PAZAPA-4460 file (N, C-alpha, C; in steps of 0.05 Angstrom, whole numbers, plus 32768, in hexadecimal, padded with zeros to 4 digits):
% residues 236
    n_x    n_y    n_z   ca_x   ca_y   ca_z    c_x    c_y    c_z   seq   type   mol
   83C2   7FCA   7E56   83B3   7FE2   7E5D   83C7   7FFA   7E5F     1      X     A
   83C0   800F   7E52   83D1   8027   7E53   83CF   8034   7E6E     2      X     A
   83E3   8045   7E73   83E3   8053   7E8D   83CB   8065   7E8F     3      X     A
   83C3   8073   7E79   83AB   8085   7E7A   8392   8075   7E7F     4      X     A
   838F   805D   7E73   8377   804D   7E77   8376   8042   7E93     5      X     A
   838D   803A   7E9E   838E   8030   7EB9   8386   8046   7ECD     6      X     A
   8390   805F   7EC8   8389   8075   7ED9   836B   807B   7ED8     7      X     A
   835F   8078   7EC0   8342   807D   7EBE   8332   8068   7ECD     8      X     A
   833B   804E   7ECB   832E   8039   7ED9   8330   803D   7EF7     9      X     A
   8347   8044   7F00   834B   8049   7F1D   833A   8061   7F27    10      X     A
   8339   8076   7F16   8329   808D   7F1E   830B   8086   7F20    11      X     A
   8302   8075   7F0C   82E7   806D   7F0C   82E1   805C   7F25    12      X     A
   82F4   804A   7F2C   82F0   803A   7F44   82EE   804A   7F5D    13      X     A
   82FF   805E   7F5F   82FF   8070   7F77   82E4   807F   7F78    14      X     A
   82DB   8089   7F61   82C1   8097   7F60   82AA   8085   7F68    15      X     A
   82AA   806D   7F5E   8295   805A   7F65   8295   8054   7F83    16      X     A
   82AD   804F   7F8E   82B0   8049   7FAA   82A6   8061   7FBB    17      X     A
   82AC   8079   7FB2   82A3   8091   7FC0   8285   8093   7FC0    18      X     A
   8278   808C   7FA9   825B   808D   7FA7   824F   8079   7FBA    19      X     A
   825A   8061   7FBA   824F   804B   7FCB   8251   8052   7FE8    20      X     A
   8265   8062   7FF0   8269   8068   800C   825E   8083   8015    21      X     A
   8252   8091   8003   8246   80AB   800B   8232   80A7   8021    22      X     A
   8233   80B8   8036   8221   80B4   804C   8204   80BB   8045    23      X     A
   81F1   80AC   8050   81D5   80B0   804B   81CD   80CC   8055    24      X     A
   81D9   80D6   8069   81D3   80F1   8074   81D4   8106   805E    25      X     A
   81E7   8104   804B   81E9   8118   8036   81D0   8119   8024    26      X     A
   81C5   8101   801F   81AC   8100   800F   8194   810A   801E    27      X     A
   8192   8103   8037   817B   810C   8048   817B   812A   8049    28      X     A
   8193   8136   804D   8195   8153   804F   8192   8160   8034    29      X     A
   819F   8155   8020   819F   8160   8005   8184   8160   7FF8    30      X     A
   8174   814C   7FFD   815A   814A   7FF1   8145   815B   8000    31      X     A
   814D   8168   8016   813B   8178   8025   8125   8169   8034    32      X     A
   812B   8150   803C   8116   8140   8049   8110   814B   8065    33      X     A
   8123   8159   8072   811E   8164   808C   8108   817A   8089    34      X     A
   8108   8189   8073   80F4   819D   806F   80D9   8190   8069    35      X     A
   80D9   8177   8062   80BF   8168   805D   80B5   815A   8076    36      X     A
   80C3   815E   808C   80B9   8152   80A5   80C8   813A   80AF    37      X     A
   80DC   8130   809F   80EC   8119   80A8   8102   8121   80BA    38      X     A
   8104   8114   80D1   811A   8119   80E4   8123   80FF   80F0    39      X     A
   813C   80FF   80FB   8147   80E7   8108   815C   80F0   811C    40      X     A
   815F   80E1   8131   8174   80E7   8145   818F   80E4   8138    41      X     A
   8192   80D0   8126   81AB   80CC   8118   81A6   80BE   80FE    42      X     A
   81B6   80C4   80E9   81B5   80B7   80CF   81D0   80AB   80CA    43      X     A
   81D2   8090   80C8   81EB   8083   80C5   81EC   8072   80AC    44      X     A
   8204   8069   80A4   8207   8058   808D   8209   8067   8073    45      X     A
   820C   8057   805D   820F   8062   8043   81F4   8068   8037    46      X     A
   81F4   8077   8020   81DB   807E   8014   81CC   8066   8008    47      X     A
   81D9   804F   8006   81CC   8037   7FFB   81C2   8025   8012    48      X     A
   81D1   8024   8028   81CA   8013   803E   81CE   8023   8058    49      X     A
   81BB   8034   805F   81BE   8044   8077   81A8   803E   808B    50      X     A
   81A7   804F   809F   8194   804A   80B5   818C   8065   80C1    51      X     A
   8172   8068   80C7   8168   807F   80D6   8162   8076   80F2    52      X     A
   816D   8084   8106   8169   807C   8121   8154   8090   812E    53      X     A
   8140   8084   813A   812A   8094   8146   811F   80A8   8132    54      X     A
   8116   809D   811B   810B   80AE   8106   80EF   80B8   810D    55      X     A
   80E9   80D0   8103   80CF   80DB   8107   80C6   80E8   80ED    56      X     A
   80AC   80E8   80E8   80A1   80F5   80D0   8089   8106   80D8    57      X     A
   808C   8120   80D5   8076   8132   80DE   8072   812F   80FC    58      X     A
   8086   8129   810B   8084   8126   8128   807A   810A   8131    59      X     A
   8073   80F9   811E   806A   80DE   8124   8082   80CB   8126    60      X     A
   8085   80BD   813C   809C   80AB   8140   809B   8093   812E    61      X     A
   80B1   808E   811F   80B2   8077   810D   80C6   8062   8117    62      X     A
   80D7   8069   812B   80EA   8056   8135   8103   8055   8123    63      X     A
   8113   803F   8126   812B   803B   8116   8123   802F   80FC    64      X     A
   812E   803A   80E6   8127   8030   80CB   8140   802B   80BA    65      X     A
   8141   8015   80AC   8156   8011   8098   814E   8023   8080    66      X     A
   8163   802E   8073   815D   8041   805E   8172   8040   8048    67      X     A
   816A   8046   8030   817D   8046   8019   8172   8055   8001    68      X     A
   8183   8061   7FF2   817B   806F   7FDA   8175   805B   7FC4    69      X     A
   8160   8061   7FB4   8158   8050   7F9E   8167   8059   7F85    70      X     A
   817A   8049   7F7A   8188   8051   7F62   8176   8053   7F49    71      X     A
   8162   8042   7F48   8150   8042   7F31   8141   805C   7F2F    72      X     A
   8138   8067   7F45   8129   8080   7F45   813B   8098   7F3D    73      X     A
   8154   8096   7F43   8167   80AB   7F3B   8167   80AE   7F1D    74      X     A
   8163   8098   7F0E   8164   8099   7EF1   814E   80AA   7EE5    75      X     A
   8138   80AE   7EF4   8122   80BE   7EEA   8121   80D9   7EF9    76      X     A
   8137   80E0   7F05   8139   80FA   7F12   812A   80FD   7F2C    77      X     A
   8127   80E7   7F3A   8118   80E7   7F53   812A   80DC   7F6A    78      X     A
   812C   80EA   7F80   813A   80E0   7F97   8126   80D1   7FA8    79      X     A
   8129   80B7   7FAB   8117   80A7   7FBB   8128   8097   7FCF    80      X     A
   8120   8099   7FE8   812D   8089   7FFD   8119   8075   8008    81      X     A
   8121   805B   8006   8110   8045   800F   8116   8040   802D    82      X     A
   8100   803B   803C   8103   8036   8059   80F6   801B   805F    83      X     A
   8101   800D   8073   80F5   7FF4   807A   80FD   7FED   8097    84      X     A
   80ED   7FDC   80A3   80F3   7FD0   80BD   80E3   7FB6   80BF    85      X     A
   80F0   7FA1   80C4   80E3   7F87   80C8   80D5   7F87   80E3    86      X     A
   80BE   7F7A   80E4   80B0   7F78   80FD   8094   7F6D   80F9    87      X     A
   8089   7F63   810F   806E   7F58   810E   805C   7F67   8121    88      X     A
   8042   7F60   8121   8030   7F6D   8133   802C   7F8A   812E    89      X     A
   802F   7F93   8115   802C   7FAF   810F   8045   7FC0   8112    90      X     A
   805C   7FB3   8118   8074   7FC2   811D   8085   7FC4   8103    91      X     A
   807E   7FB6   80EE   808D   7FB8   80D5   8089   7FD3   80C8    92      X     A
   809B   7FD9   80B6   809A   7FF3   80A8   80A7   7FEF   808C    93      X     A
   8099   7FF8   8078   80A4   7FF7   805D   8097   800D   804C    94      X     A
   80A9   801D   8040   809F   8033   802F   80B6   8044   8026    95      X     A
   80B0   805B   801A   80C4   806C   800F   80BB   8089   800E    96      X     A
   80CF   809B   800D   80CA   80B7   8009   80D7   80BF   7FEE    97      X     A
   80C9   80CD   7FDD   80D4   80D4   7FC3   80D2   80F2   7FBE    98      X     A
   80E7   80FE   7FB4   80E8   811B   7FAF   80F2   8121   7F93    99      X     A
   80E5   8133   7F85   80EF   813E   7F6C   80F1   815C   7F6F   100      X     A
   80F7   816A   7F59   80FA   8187   7F5B   80E1   8194   7F65   101      X     A
   80C9   818A   7F5D   80B0   8198   7F64   809B   8186   7F71   102      X     A
   80A4   816E   7F7A   8090   815C   7F87   809C   814D   7F9E   103      X     A
   808B   8143   7FAF   8093   8134   7FC7   807D   8120   7FCD   104      X     A
   8085   8108   7FD6   8071   80F4   7FDC   807A   80DC   7FEC   105      X     A
   8067   80CD   7FF5   806B   80B3   8003   8063   809D   7FF0   106      X     A
   8074   8088   7FEE   806F   8072   7FDB   806B   8058   7FEA   107      X     A
   8055   804A   7FE4   8051   802E   7FEC   8056   8029   800A   108      X     A
   804B   803A   801B   8050   8038   8037   803D   8024   8045   109      X     A
   8048   8011   8053   8038   7FFE   8063   8044   8000   807F   110      X     A
   8034   800A   8092   803E   800E   80AD   8027   8016   80BF   111      X     A
   802B   8013   80D9   8018   801D   80ED   8025   8034   80FC   112      X     A
   801A   804C   80FA   8027   8063   8106   8019   806C   811F   113      X     A
   8028   8070   8135   801C   807A   814E   801A   8099   814C   114      X     A
   8002   80A3   814B   7FFF   80C0   8147   7FFB   80D0   8161   115      X     A
   7FFA   80C2   8177   7FF9   80D0   8191   7FE0   80E1   8193   116      X     A
   7FE4   80FB   819A   7FCE   810E   819D   7FCD   8122   8186   117      X     A
   7FD7   811A   816E   7FD8   812C   8157   7FBC   8137   8150   118      X     A
   7FA7   8126   8154   7F8D   812D   814B   7F7A   8132   8163   119      X     A
   7F85   8139   817A   7F75   813E   8191   7F62   8155   818C   120      X     A
   7F49   8153   8195   7F3E   8141   81A9   7F34   8126   819E   121      X     A
   7F37   8121   8184   7F31   8106   8179   7F46   80F3   8184   122      X     A
   7F3D   80DD   8191   7F50   80CB   819D   7F5C   80B6   818A   123      X     A
   7F66   80C0   8173   7F73   80AE   815F   7F8F   80A7   816A   124      X     A
   7F94   808D   816E   7FAD   8085   8179   7FC1   807B   8164   125      X     A
   7FB7   806D   8150   7FC8   8063   813A   7FBA   8066   811F   126      X     A
   7FCB   8068   810B   7FC1   8068   80EF   7FD0   8052   80E0   127      X     A
   7FC2   803E   80D6   7FCE   8028   80C8   7FCC   802D   80AA   128      X     A
   7FE2   802B   809C   7FE2   8030   807F   7FEB   8016   8071   129      X     A
   7FDD   8010   805B   7FE3   7FF8   804B   7FE7   8000   802E   130      X     A
   8000   7FFE   8024   8007   8004   8009   7FFD   8021   8002   131      X     A
   8003   8033   8014   7FFA   804F   8012   800E   8060   8003   132      X     A
   8004   8070   7FF1   8015   8082   7FE1   8007   809D   7FDE   133      X     A
   8017   80B3   7FDF   800C   80CD   7FDA   8022   80DE   7FCD   134      X     A
   801B   80EF   7FBB   802F   8101   7FAE   8023   811D   7FAC   135      X     A
   8033   8131   7FB5   802B   814D   7FB2   803E   815A   7F9E   136      X     A
   8033   816A   7F8C   8043   8179   7F78   8038   8195   7F77   137      X     A
   804A   81A8   7F79   8041   81C4   7F79   802E   81CA   7F90   138      X     A
   8031   81BC   7FA7   8020   81C1   7FBE   8005   81B4   7FBC   139      X     A
   8000   81A4   7FA7   7FE6   8196   7FA3   7FE9   8178   7FA4   140      X     A
   7FD5   816A   7FAE   7FD4   814D   7FAD   7FCF   8145   7F90   141      X     A
   7FE1   8135   7F85   7FDD   812C   7F69   7FD7   810E   7F67   142      X     A
   7FDC   80FF   7F7D   7FD5   80E3   7F7D   7FD4   80D9   7F9A   143      X     A
   7FC1   80C8   7FA0   7FBF   80BC   7FBA   7FB0   80A2   7FB9   144      X     A
   7FBA   808E   7FC8   7FAD   8074   7FC7   7FB7   8064   7FDF   145      X     A
   7FA9   804E   7FE4   7FB0   803C   7FFA   7F9C   803B   8010   146      X     A
   7F9B   8025   801F   7F88   8022   8035   7F93   802F   804E   147      X     A
   7F80   803B   805D   7F86   804A   8076   7F72   8041   808B   148      X     A
   7F7D   803C   80A3   7F6B   8036   80BA   7F74   8045   80D3   149      X     A
   7F62   8054   80DF   7F68   8063   80F7   7F5C   8053   810F   150      X     A
   7F6C   804F   8123   7F63   8042   813C   7F60   8057   8152   151      X     A
   7F4A   8056   8161   7F45   8069   8176   7F4A   805C   8191   152      X     A
   7F56   806B   81A3   7F5C   8060   81BE   7F46   8066   81D2   153      X     A
   7F32   8075   81CA   7F1C   807B   81DC   7F03   8081   81CC   154      X     A
   7EEE   808A   81DA   7ED5   808F   81CE   7ED2   80AD   81C7   155      X     A
   7EBF   80B3   81B6   7EB9   80CF   81AE   7E9D   80D5   81B7   156      X     A
   7E9A   80E6   81CB   7E80   80ED   81D6   7E71   80D3   81DF   157      X     A
   7E80   80C0   81E9   7E74   80A7   81F2   7E6F   8093   81DB   158      X     A
   7E76   809B   81C3   7E72   8089   81AC   7E8B   8078   81A9   159      X     A
   7E88   805E   81AC   7E9F   804B   81AA   7EA5   8045   818D   160      X     A
   7EBE   8048   8186   7EC7   8041   816A   7EDF   802E   816C   161      X     A
   7EDA   8018   817B   7EF0   8006   8180   7EFB   7FF9   8167   162      X     A
   7EEB   7FF6   8152   7EF4   7FEA   8139   7F03   7FFE   8127   163      X     A
   7F03   8017   8130   7F11   802B   8120   7F01   8034   8107   164      X     A
   7F0F   8043   80F6   7F02   804D   80DE   7F16   8048   80C7   165      X     A
   7F0C   8040   80B0   7F1D   8039   809A   7F13   8044   807F   166      X     A
   7F26   8046   806C   7F1F   804F   8051   7F37   804F   803F   167      X     A
   7F34   805A   8027   7F49   805B   8013   7F50   8077   800C   168      X     A
   7F6A   807D   800D   7F74   8099   8008   7F6F   80A1   7FEB   169      X     A
   7F6B   80BB   7FE7   7F69   80C7   7FCC   7F6E   80E5   7FCE   170      X     A
   7F73   80F2   7FB8   7F75   810F   7FB7   7F59   811B   7FB6   171      X     A
   7F57   8132   7FC3   7F3F   8142   7FC2   7F47   815F   7FBF   172      X     A
   7F47   8169   7FA7   7F52   8184   7FA2   7F70   8184   7FA7   173      X     A
   7F79   8197   7FB7   7F96   8199   7FBD   7F9E   8187   7FD3   174      X     A
   7F8B   817C   7FE2   7F91   816C   7FFA   7F8F   814E   7FF5   175      X     A
   7F9D   8140   8007   7F99   8123   8008   7F81   811E   801B   176      X     A
   7F6F   810E   8012   7F57   8107   8022   7F58   80EA   802B   177      X     A
   7F54   80E7   8045   7F51   80CC   8051   7F34   80CA   805A   178      X     A
   7F22   80BE   804A   7F06   80BC   8052   7F01   80A2   8062   179      X     A
   7F00   80A4   807C   7F00   808D   808E   7EE4   8089   8099   180      X     A
   7EDA   8071   8097   7EBE   806B   80A0   7EBF   8055   80B6   181      X     A
   7EAD   8059   80CA   7EAB   8045   80DF   7E9D   802C   80D6   182      X     A
   7E9E   8017   80E7   7E93   7FFD   80DF   7E75   7FFF   80DB   183      X     A
   7E67   8010   80EA   7E4A   8012   80E7   7E42   8022   80CF   184      X     A
   7E54   8032   80C4   7E4E   8043   80AE   7E41   805D   80B7   185      X     A
   7E3D   8060   80D1   7E30   8079   80DB   7E45   808E   80E3   186      X     A
   7E5E   8086   80E4   7E73   8099   80EB   7E87   809C   80D3   187      X     A
   7E8E   80B5   80CE   7EA0   80BA   80B7   7EB4   80D0   80BF   188      X     A
   7ECD   80CA   80BB   7EE2   80DE   80C0   7EF0   80E5   80A6   189      X     A
   7EED   80FD   809D   7EFB   8107   8085   7F13   8117   808F   190      X     A
   7F2B   810C   8089   7F44   8118   8092   7F53   8122   8079   191      X     A
   7F56   813C   8077   7F64   8148   8060   7F80   8152   8069   192      X     A
   7F94   814B   805A   7FB0   8153   805F   7FBA   8162   8047   193      X     A
   7FC8   8179   804C   7FD3   8189   8037   7FF2   8186   8036   194      X     A
   7FFE   8190   8021   801A   818D   801D   802B   819A   8033   195      X     A
   8021   81AE   8040   8030   81BC   8055   802C   81AF   8071   196      X     A
   801F   8198   8072   801C   818A   808B   8003   8192   809B   197      X     A
   7FF2   81A2   8090   7FD9   81AA   809E   7FC4   8194   809A   198      X     A
   7FB2   8193   80AD   7F9C   817F   80AA   7F81   818D   80B2   199      X     A
   7F6C   8181   80A7   7F51   8189   80AF   7F41   816F   80B2   200      X     A
   7F36   816B   80C9   7F27   8152   80CF   7F0A   8159   80D4   201      X     A
   7EF8   814A   80C7   7EDB   814D   80CA   7ECF   8132   80D2   202      X     A
   7EC6   8130   80EB   7EBA   8117   80F4   7E9B   811B   80F4   203      X     A
   7E8E   810B   80E4   7E70   810C   80E2   7E64   80F3   80EF   204      X     A
   7E50   80F7   80FF   7E43   80E1   810C   7E25   80E3   8107   205      X     A
   7E18   80CE   80FC   7DFB   80CD   80F8   7DEF   80BB   810D   206      X     A
   7DDB   80C5   811B   7DCF   80B5   8130   7DB2   80BD   8135   207      X     A
   7DA1   80AA   813C   7D86   80B0   8143   7D81   80AE   8162   208      X     A
   7D98   80AC   8170   7D97   80AA   818D   7D98   80C6   819A   209      X     A
   7D82   80D0   81A5   7D83   80EB   81B1   7D98   80EF   81C6   210      X     A
   7D9D   80DA   81D6   7DB2   80DD   81EB   7DCD   80E0   81DF   211      X     A
   7DD3   80D1   81CA   7DED   80D4   81BD   7DEF   80EF   81AF   212      X     A
   7DDA   80F8   81A3   7DDA   8112   8196   7DE0   8128   81AA   213      X     A
   7DD5   8126   81C2   7DDB   813B   81D7   7DF8   8139   81DF   214      X     A
   7E03   8121   81E1   7E1F   811F   81E9   7E31   812A   81D3   215      X     A
   7E29   8126   81BA   7E39   8130   81A3   7E39   814F   81A4   216      X     A
   7E23   815B   81A9   7E21   8178   81AA   7E33   8182   81C1   217      X     A
   7E31   8175   81D8   7E42   817D   81EF   7E5F   817A   81EA   218      X     A
   7E67   8168   81D8   7E83   8163   81D1   7E8D   8176   81BB   219      X     A
   7E7B   8188   81B2   7E83   819C   819E   7E7A   8196   8182   220      X     A
   7E6A   8181   817E   7E60   817B   8163   7E4A   818F   815C   221      X     A
   7E48   8196   8142   7E33   81A7   8139   7E1F   8197   8129   222      X     A
   7E05   819B   812F   7DF0   818D   8121   7DED   8197   8104   223      X     A
   7DE8   8184   80F2   7DE4   818B   80D6   7DD2   8178   80C8   224      X     A
   7DCD   817C   80AE   7DBB   816A   80A0   7DC5   814D   809D   225      X     A
   7DDF   8149   80A0   7DEA   812E   809D   7DF3   8122   80B8   226      X     A
   7DE9   812E   80CE   7DF1   8124   80E8   7DFF   8139   80F8   227      X     A
   7E12   8131   8108   7E21   8144   8119   7E3F   8143   8110   228      X     A
   7E4A   815B   810E   7E66   815D   8104   7E78   816C   8117   229      X     A
   7E90   8161   811A   7EA6   816E   8129   7EBC   8174   8116   230      X     A
   7EC5   818D   8115   7EDA   8195   8102   7EF3   819E   8112   231      X     A
   7F0A   8193   810A   7F23   819A   8117   7F38   81A0   8102   232      X     A
   7F4B   81B0   8109   7F61   81B6   80F6   7F7B   81BA   8106   233      X     A
   7F91   81B7   80F8   7FAB   81BB   8105   7FC1   81B3   80F2   234      X     A
   7FD8   81AE   80FE   7FF0   81A6   80EE   7FFC   818E   80FA   235      X     A
   8004   817A   80EA   8010   8162   80F4   802E   8168   80FA   236      X     A
***
């Protein structure tokens, strides 16, 4: 091997080693994920095998997550970071965030997220996602899928929804729509999320019980042709 060829091989080896050891923090910051709502107390490790400590997304606590850049996605011009955490009883986490020049999305997320009082006065305590994906491009929802179930920690106007509400995600105009229906089919929560983190929630309740209807009106529901509706809006 000539001296020039040896130098080239050594230089390539040094470059490869440098790439393998690049800190994950550079990718998280460089891809603008903080501007998309991702935060962590600390980001450690390399870009291939790193870790987010006390991670949060849109203010929702995610806990500690193993994380790494997907080399396959880089080949198509997309920065995707895969996240995971082993666990049982709803504590597991698996999914990814993907960013291109003009799009942003969540890929194949399976997790149970504690949402706290994000949707107050609706007492939604957790949102369980199963193989959930959404992508926004140019500020519009361009794809959405996966099962979603919201669990409530209390009643609404005395209406018990202990079994929660479930449905399948899809795009509705520029927003992501989560059309969630109660077990009886008489309760429906349409939750719309936009690319900038805003939400609009419409809870519709159909009932022939005059006492329940009075409680719904007292709780701020408006009577309409399809039952009683409570509309809320805010930012996650």
